[in-house]
Biopython code that builds the backbone (N, CA, C, O; Angstrom):
import numpy as np
from Bio.PDB.StructureBuilder import StructureBuilder

atoms = [
    (1, "MET", "N", (-59.669, -9.237, 51.334)),
    (1, "MET", "CA", (-58.388, -8.574, 51.455)),
    (1, "MET", "C", (-58.470, -7.268, 50.658)),
    (1, "MET", "O", (-58.710, -7.270, 49.451)),
    (2, "LYS", "N", (-58.263, -6.155, 51.368)),
    (2, "LYS", "CA", (-58.439, -4.857, 50.718)),
    (2, "LYS", "C", (-57.256, -3.912, 50.896)),
    (2, "LYS", "O", (-57.136, -2.935, 50.157)),
    (3, "THR", "N", (-56.389, -4.181, 51.853)),
    (3, "THR", "CA", (-55.291, -3.254, 52.137)),
    (3, "THR", "C", (-53.975, -4.002, 52.317)),
    (3, "THR", "O", (-53.947, -5.226, 52.438)),
    (4, "ILE", "N", (-52.889, -3.236, 52.330)),
    (4, "ILE", "CA", (-51.567, -3.805, 52.588)),
    (4, "ILE", "C", (-51.538, -4.413, 53.989)),
    (4, "ILE", "O", (-50.882, -5.429, 54.218)),
    (5, "TYR", "N", (-52.241, -3.794, 54.911)),
    (5, "TYR", "CA", (-52.328, -4.344, 56.268)),
    (5, "TYR", "C", (-52.895, -5.765, 56.235)),
    (5, "TYR", "O", (-52.419, -6.644, 56.953)),
    (6, "ASP", "N", (-53.904, -5.982, 55.410)),
    (6, "ASP", "CA", (-54.487, -7.325, 55.277)),
    (6, "ASP", "C", (-53.459, -8.322, 54.747)),
    (6, "ASP", "O", (-53.423, -9.475, 55.179)),
    (7, "VAL", "N", (-52.623, -7.872, 53.810)),
    (7, "VAL", "CA", (-51.559, -8.735, 53.274)),
    (7, "VAL", "C", (-50.570, -9.067, 54.391)),
    (7, "VAL", "O", (-50.134, -10.211, 54.523)),
    (8, "GLN", "N", (-50.221, -8.062, 55.190)),
    (8, "GLN", "CA", (-49.303, -8.293, 56.307)),
    (8, "GLN", "C", (-49.888, -9.302, 57.295)),
    (8, "GLN", "O", (-49.169, -10.156, 57.813)),
    (9, "GLN", "N", (-51.185, -9.204, 57.553)),
    (9, "GLN", "CA", (-51.833, -10.143, 58.471)),
    (9, "GLN", "C", (-51.838, -11.559, 57.906)),
    (9, "GLN", "O", (-51.680, -12.527, 58.650)),
    (10, "LEU", "N", (-52.019, -11.682, 56.598)),
    (10, "LEU", "CA", (-51.955, -12.992, 55.951)),
    (10, "LEU", "C", (-50.566, -13.597, 56.125)),
    (10, "LEU", "O", (-50.433, -14.771, 56.471)),
    (11, "LEU", "N", (-49.539, -12.796, 55.885)),
    (11, "LEU", "CA", (-48.167, -13.282, 56.049)),
    (11, "LEU", "C", (-47.890, -13.651, 57.505)),
    (11, "LEU", "O", (-47.221, -14.644, 57.787)),
    (12, "LYS", "N", (-48.410, -12.846, 58.417)),
    (12, "LYS", "CA", (-48.186, -13.096, 59.843)),
    (12, "LYS", "C", (-48.777, -14.439, 60.280)),
    (12, "LYS", "O", (-48.228, -15.104, 61.158)),
    (13, "ARG", "N", (-49.894, -14.833, 59.668)),
    (13, "ARG", "CA", (-50.499, -16.134, 59.978)),
    (13, "ARG", "C", (-49.534, -17.280, 59.693)),
    (13, "ARG", "O", (-49.630, -18.350, 60.296)),
    (14, "TYR", "N", (-48.607, -17.048, 58.774)),
    (14, "TYR", "CA", (-47.626, -18.076, 58.421)),
    (14, "TYR", "C", (-46.251, -17.783, 59.023)),
    (14, "TYR", "O", (-45.248, -18.364, 58.608)),
    (15, "GLY", "N", (-46.213, -16.881, 60.000)),
    (15, "GLY", "CA", (-44.980, -16.620, 60.731)),
    (15, "GLY", "C", (-44.014, -15.675, 60.051)),
    (15, "GLY", "O", (-42.827, -15.666, 60.377)),
    (16, "THR", "N", (-44.499, -14.877, 59.110)),
    (16, "THR", "CA", (-43.629, -13.964, 58.376)),
    (16, "THR", "C", (-43.960, -12.521, 58.718)),
    (16, "THR", "O", (-45.076, -12.053, 58.490)),
    (17, "ILE", "N", (-42.978, -11.827, 59.266)),
    (17, "ILE", "CA", (-43.103, -10.394, 59.529)),
    (17, "ILE", "C", (-41.963, -9.723, 58.781)),
    (17, "ILE", "O", (-40.796, -10.066, 58.972)),
    (18, "ILE", "N", (-42.306, -8.765, 57.930)),
    (18, "ILE", "CA", (-41.299, -8.131, 57.085)),
    (18, "ILE", "C", (-41.185, -6.661, 57.447)),
    (18, "ILE", "O", (-42.166, -5.918, 57.411)),
    (19, "TYR", "N", (-39.960, -6.249, 57.799)),
    (19, "TYR", "CA", (-39.672, -4.831, 57.992)),
    (19, "TYR", "C", (-38.199, -4.604, 57.722)),
    (19, "TYR", "O", (-37.339, -4.974, 58.521)),
    (20, "ILE", "N", (-37.927, -3.996, 56.595)),
    (20, "ILE", "CA", (-36.548, -3.671, 56.229)),
    (20, "ILE", "C", (-36.273, -2.200, 56.536)),
    (20, "ILE", "O", (-35.157, -1.826, 56.898)),
    (21, "GLY", "N", (-37.295, -1.384, 56.389)),
    (21, "GLY", "CA", (-37.134, 0.043, 56.617)),
    (21, "GLY", "C", (-37.369, 0.840, 55.347)),
    (21, "GLY", "O", (-37.696, 2.025, 55.403)),
    (22, "ASP", "N", (-37.202, 0.191, 54.203)),
    (22, "ASP", "CA", (-37.474, 0.800, 52.901)),
    (22, "ASP", "C", (-38.823, 0.250, 52.443)),
    (22, "ASP", "O", (-38.949, -0.946, 52.181)),
    (23, "ARG", "N", (-39.816, 1.106, 52.348)),
    (23, "ARG", "CA", (-41.189, 0.653, 52.083)),
    (23, "ARG", "C", (-41.297, -0.144, 50.781)),
    (23, "ARG", "O", (-41.971, -1.173, 50.744)),
    (24, "ILE", "N", (-40.647, 0.315, 49.725)),
    (24, "ILE", "CA", (-40.724, -0.403, 48.448)),
    (24, "ILE", "C", (-40.069, -1.772, 48.567)),
    (24, "ILE", "O", (-40.606, -2.757, 48.061)),
    (25, "ALA", "N", (-38.932, -1.849, 49.220)),
    (25, "ALA", "CA", (-38.262, -3.142, 49.418)),
    (25, "ALA", "C", (-39.127, -4.064, 50.275)),
    (25, "ALA", "O", (-39.190, -5.267, 50.021)),
    (26, "ASP", "N", (-39.787, -3.514, 51.276)),
    (26, "ASP", "CA", (-40.707, -4.307, 52.103)),
    (26, "ASP", "C", (-41.805, -4.925, 51.239)),
    (26, "ASP", "O", (-42.107, -6.112, 51.361)),
    (27, "LEU", "N", (-42.395, -4.115, 50.371)),
    (27, "LEU", "CA", (-43.490, -4.586, 49.524)),
    (27, "LEU", "C", (-43.018, -5.649, 48.541)),
    (27, "LEU", "O", (-43.720, -6.631, 48.298)),
    (28, "GLU", "N", (-41.827, -5.454, 47.975)),
    (28, "GLU", "CA", (-41.291, -6.436, 47.030)),
    (28, "GLU", "C", (-40.988, -7.755, 47.728)),
    (28, "GLU", "O", (-41.219, -8.824, 47.161)),
    (29, "LEU", "N", (-40.478, -7.690, 48.939)),
    (29, "LEU", "CA", (-40.212, -8.912, 49.698)),
    (29, "LEU", "C", (-41.526, -9.608, 50.082)),
    (29, "LEU", "O", (-41.610, -10.836, 50.069)),
    (30, "MET", "N", (-42.539, -8.821, 50.418)),
    (30, "MET", "CA", (-43.854, -9.403, 50.707)),
    (30, "MET", "C", (-44.383, -10.146, 49.483)),
    (30, "MET", "O", (-44.960, -11.227, 49.603)),
    (31, "GLU", "N", (-44.179, -9.559, 48.312)),
    (31, "GLU", "CA", (-44.629, -10.210, 47.077)),
    (31, "GLU", "C", (-43.940, -11.563, 46.895)),
    (31, "GLU", "O", (-44.583, -12.546, 46.526)),
    (32, "GLU", "N", (-42.647, -11.610, 47.152)),
    (32, "GLU", "CA", (-41.914, -12.876, 47.037)),
    (32, "GLU", "C", (-42.432, -13.913, 48.029)),
    (32, "GLU", "O", (-42.565, -15.089, 47.692)),
    (33, "GLU", "N", (-42.719, -13.480, 49.239)),
    (33, "GLU", "CA", (-43.236, -14.401, 50.256)),
    (33, "GLU", "C", (-44.623, -14.928, 49.874)),
    (33, "GLU", "O", (-44.921, -16.107, 50.060)),
    (34, "ILE", "N", (-45.457, -14.046, 49.343)),
    (34, "ILE", "CA", (-46.792, -14.460, 48.898)),
    (34, "ILE", "C", (-46.667, -15.492, 47.776)),
    (34, "ILE", "O", (-47.393, -16.485, 47.757)),
    (35, "LYS", "N", (-45.746, -15.253, 46.845)),
    (35, "LYS", "CA", (-45.531, -16.214, 45.751)),
    (35, "LYS", "C", (-45.123, -17.576, 46.296)),
    (35, "LYS", "O", (-45.599, -18.607, 45.820)),
    (36, "GLN", "N", (-44.243, -17.580, 47.293)),
    (36, "GLN", "CA", (-43.799, -18.846, 47.882)),
    (36, "GLN", "C", (-44.954, -19.579, 48.571)),
    (36, "GLN", "O", (-45.076, -20.798, 48.457)),
    (37, "LEU", "N", (-45.791, -18.838, 49.279)),
    (37, "LEU", "CA", (-46.946, -19.454, 49.935)),
    (37, "LEU", "C", (-47.896, -20.063, 48.904)),
    (37, "LEU", "O", (-48.435, -21.151, 49.105)),
    (38, "TYR", "N", (-48.090, -19.346, 47.804)),
    (38, "TYR", "CA", (-48.985, -19.844, 46.756)),
    (38, "TYR", "C", (-48.401, -21.089, 46.086)),
    (38, "TYR", "O", (-49.115, -22.063, 45.851)),
    (39, "GLN", "N", (-47.115, -21.054, 45.785)),
    (39, "GLN", "CA", (-46.470, -22.204, 45.145)),
    (39, "GLN", "C", (-46.473, -23.426, 46.059)),
    (39, "GLN", "O", (-46.450, -24.563, 45.587)),
    (40, "SER", "N", (-46.502, -23.187, 47.351)),
    (40, "SER", "CA", (-46.572, -24.284, 48.321)),
    (40, "SER", "C", (-48.017, -24.703, 48.594)),
    (40, "SER", "O", (-48.278, -25.551, 49.448)),
    (41, "THR", "N", (-48.942, -24.104, 47.865)),
    (41, "THR", "CA", (-50.397, -24.336, 47.996)),
    (41, "THR", "C", (-50.923, -24.084, 49.411)),
    (41, "THR", "O", (-51.839, -24.766, 49.871)),
    (42, "LEU", "N", (-50.343, -23.112, 50.088)),
    (42, "LEU", "CA", (-50.807, -22.751, 51.429)),
    (42, "LEU", "C", (-51.890, -21.673, 51.395)),
    (42, "LEU", "O", (-52.653, -21.529, 52.351)),
    (43, "ILE", "N", (-51.958, -20.915, 50.296)),
    (43, "ILE", "CA", (-53.005, -19.898, 50.170)),
    (43, "ILE", "C", (-53.801, -20.145, 48.894)),
    (43, "ILE", "O", (-53.308, -20.746, 47.939)),
    (44, "GLU", "N", (-55.022, -19.675, 48.901)),
    (44, "GLU", "CA", (-55.939, -19.848, 47.774)),
    (44, "GLU", "C", (-55.543, -18.930, 46.613)),
    (44, "GLU", "O", (-54.954, -17.872, 46.836)),
    (45, "PRO", "N", (-55.860, -19.328, 45.383)),
    (45, "PRO", "CA", (-55.565, -18.476, 44.221)),
    (45, "PRO", "C", (-56.167, -17.077, 44.344)),
    (45, "PRO", "O", (-55.537, -16.095, 43.951)),
    (46, "LYS", "N", (-57.383, -16.982, 44.887)),
    (46, "LYS", "CA", (-58.047, -15.682, 45.050)),
    (46, "LYS", "C", (-57.236, -14.771, 45.976)),
    (46, "LYS", "O", (-57.052, -13.591, 45.678)),
    (47, "ASP", "N", (-56.752, -15.312, 47.092)),
    (47, "ASP", "CA", (-55.947, -14.527, 48.031)),
    (47, "ASP", "C", (-54.613, -14.135, 47.404)),
    (47, "ASP", "O", (-54.136, -13.016, 47.591)),
    (48, "TYR", "N", (-54.020, -15.059, 46.662)),
    (48, "TYR", "CA", (-52.755, -14.783, 45.976)),
    (48, "TYR", "C", (-52.929, -13.622, 44.995)),
    (48, "TYR", "O", (-52.143, -12.674, 45.005)),
    (49, "GLN", "N", (-53.945, -13.698, 44.158)),
    (49, "GLN", "CA", (-54.168, -12.667, 43.147)),
    (49, "GLN", "C", (-54.417, -11.302, 43.778)),
    (49, "GLN", "O", (-53.867, -10.296, 43.329)),
    (50, "MET", "N", (-55.235, -11.267, 44.808)),
    (50, "MET", "CA", (-55.554, -9.987, 45.444)),
    (50, "MET", "C", (-54.334, -9.401, 46.143)),
    (50, "MET", "O", (-54.094, -8.196, 46.068)),
    (51, "ALA", "N", (-53.567, -10.240, 46.816)),
    (51, "ALA", "CA", (-52.371, -9.759, 47.513)),
    (51, "ALA", "C", (-51.358, -9.193, 46.521)),
    (51, "ALA", "O", (-50.796, -8.122, 46.750)),
    (52, "ILE", "N", (-51.125, -9.909, 45.421)),
    (52, "ILE", "CA", (-50.171, -9.443, 44.412)),
    (52, "ILE", "C", (-50.648, -8.125, 43.809)),
    (52, "ILE", "O", (-49.853, -7.204, 43.620)),
    (53, "LEU", "N", (-51.935, -8.034, 43.508)),
    (53, "LEU", "CA", (-52.492, -6.803, 42.953)),
    (53, "LEU", "C", (-52.285, -5.627, 43.905)),
    (53, "LEU", "O", (-51.828, -4.563, 43.487)),
    (54, "LEU", "N", (-52.616, -5.813, 45.167)),
    (54, "LEU", "CA", (-52.461, -4.742, 46.158)),
    (54, "LEU", "C", (-51.003, -4.313, 46.298)),
    (54, "LEU", "O", (-50.704, -3.120, 46.333)),
    (55, "LEU", "N", (-50.102, -5.285, 46.376)),
    (55, "LEU", "CA", (-48.684, -4.972, 46.549)),
    (55, "LEU", "C", (-48.134, -4.219, 45.345)),
    (55, "LEU", "O", (-47.412, -3.235, 45.509)),
    (56, "ARG", "N", (-48.465, -4.667, 44.143)),
    (56, "ARG", "CA", (-47.962, -4.003, 42.932)),
    (56, "ARG", "C", (-48.534, -2.600, 42.776)),
    (56, "ARG", "O", (-47.826, -1.688, 42.348)),
    (57, "GLN", "N", (-49.807, -2.416, 43.120)),
    (57, "GLN", "CA", (-50.406, -1.080, 43.059)),
    (57, "GLN", "C", (-49.702, -0.125, 44.016)),
    (57, "GLN", "O", (-49.429, 1.025, 43.670)),
    (58, "GLU", "N", (-49.415, -0.602, 45.204)),
    (58, "GLU", "CA", (-48.751, 0.248, 46.198)),
    (58, "GLU", "C", (-47.328, 0.591, 45.765)),
    (58, "GLU", "O", (-46.885, 1.724, 45.951)),
    (59, "VAL", "N", (-46.613, -0.365, 45.193)),
    (59, "VAL", "CA", (-45.256, -0.099, 44.697)),
    (59, "VAL", "C", (-45.317, 0.970, 43.606)),
    (59, "VAL", "O", (-44.521, 1.910, 43.620)),
    (60, "GLN", "N", (-46.247, 0.839, 42.666)),
    (60, "GLN", "CA", (-46.381, 1.824, 41.593)),
    (60, "GLN", "C", (-46.738, 3.200, 42.147)),
    (60, "GLN", "O", (-46.220, 4.216, 41.682)),
    (61, "ARG", "N", (-47.617, 3.231, 43.134)),
    (61, "ARG", "CA", (-48.002, 4.504, 43.744)),
    (61, "ARG", "C", (-46.798, 5.181, 44.393)),
    (61, "ARG", "O", (-46.600, 6.387, 44.245)),
    (62, "LEU", "N", (-45.998, 4.400, 45.110)),
    (62, "LEU", "CA", (-44.827, 4.961, 45.785)),
    (62, "LEU", "C", (-43.758, 5.390, 44.793)),
    (62, "LEU", "O", (-43.116, 6.421, 44.989)),
    (63, "LYS", "N", (-43.556, 4.625, 43.740)),
    (63, "LYS", "CA", (-42.563, 4.990, 42.726)),
    (63, "LYS", "C", (-42.982, 6.257, 41.994)),
    (63, "LYS", "O", (-42.137, 7.095, 41.678)),
    (64, "GLY", "N", (-44.263, 6.405, 41.723)),
    (64, "GLY", "CA", (-44.770, 7.613, 41.074)),
    (64, "GLY", "C", (-44.638, 8.829, 41.968)),
    (64, "GLY", "O", (-44.402, 9.939, 41.491)),
    (65, "LYS", "N", (-44.787, 8.621, 43.244)),
    (65, "LYS", "CA", (-44.681, 9.697, 44.230)),
    (65, "LYS", "C", (-43.243, 10.205, 44.348)),
    (65, "LYS", "O", (-43.013, 11.389, 44.592)),
    (66, "ASN", "N", (-42.277, 9.296, 44.173)),
    (66, "ASN", "CA", (-40.866, 9.650, 44.326)),
    (66, "ASN", "C", (-40.280, 10.339, 43.103)),
    (66, "ASN", "O", (-39.157, 10.840, 43.162)),
    (67, "GLN", "N", (-41.012, 10.374, 42.000)),
    (67, "GLN", "CA", (-40.453, 10.987, 40.785)),
    (67, "GLN", "C", (-40.740, 12.449, 40.713)),
    (67, "GLN", "O", (-40.340, 13.111, 39.756)),
]
sb = StructureBuilder()
sb.init_structure("model")
sb.init_model(0)
sb.init_chain("A")
sb.init_seg("    ")
for serial, (resi, resn, name, xyz) in enumerate(atoms, 1):
    if name == "N":
        sb.init_residue(resn, " ", resi, " ")
    sb.init_atom(name, np.array(xyz, "f"), 0.0, 1.0, " ", f" {name:<3s}", serial, name[0])
structure = sb.get_structure()
C-alpha cells in the first residue's frame, strides 16, 4: 500500500466508498473506517499502520497547503 488510492481500494473491498466533497473530511472519514476494520480484525496490523500513516500524511500536506 503506497497511495491514498490503495487505501480507497482497501475500503472498497469491504463495501465502503467515501466521497463527501471536502478532501480533508474524506480522508478523516477514511481513517475512521480503517480503524473500525482493524478493531473488527478484518485487516492486518501492517495494512492498518500503513493506511493510517498515508492518510495522516495527506491530511497534513493539505492543511499545510491551505495556510
